[in-house]
C-alpha positions in Angstrom: 9.3 28.7 -18.5 10.9 30.8 -15.8 10.5 28.6 -12.7 11.8 25.1 -11.8 8.7 22.9 -11.6 10.4 19.7 -10.5 10.9 16.5 -12.4 7.4 15.1 -12.2 5.6 18.3 -13.0 7.8 19.1 -16.0 7.4 15.5 -17.3 3.7 15.8 -17.0 3.8 19.1 -18.9 6.0 17.7 -21.6 3.8 14.6 -21.9 0.7 16.7 -22.5 2.6 19.0 -25.0 4.1 16.0 -27.0 2.6 15.3 -30.4 4.4 12.1 -31.2 3.1 8.6 -30.6 5.9 7.8 -28.1 7.8 9.8 -25.5 10.8 8.5 -23.6 12.3 10.3 -20.6 15.9 9.5 -19.7 17.5 10.8 -16.5 21.0 12.3 -16.6 22.4 9.2 -14.8 21.0 6.8 -17.4 23.4 4.8 -19.5 22.5 3.5 -22.9 24.5 0.3 -23.4 23.2 -0.9 -26.8 23.3 0.7 -30.2 19.9 -0.9 -30.7 18.4 0.8 -27.6 15.4 2.4 -29.4 14.6 -0.8 -31.3 14.6 -2.8 -28.0 12.4 -0.2 -26.2 9.9 -0.3 -29.1 9.9 -4.1 -29.1 9.2 -4.2 -25.3 6.5 -1.5 -25.7 4.8 -3.5 -28.5 4.9 -6.6 -26.4 3.3 -4.7 -23.5 6.4 -5.3 -21.3 6.9 -1.7 -20.4 5.0 0.4 -17.9 3.1 3.1 -19.8 0.6 5.7 -18.6 -1.9 7.3 -20.9 
């Protein structure tokens, strides 16, 4: 890709191109404070406590 599409457009493009069940975007200013971060995110997702868009 030779042009800067902006954050929302590139995320939409990546979301459509993804072939895994889950996709998680983290910004450069995000901080992961737990070694169990992915487990916690999956638990929240399974309990429908995360915003998701299909």
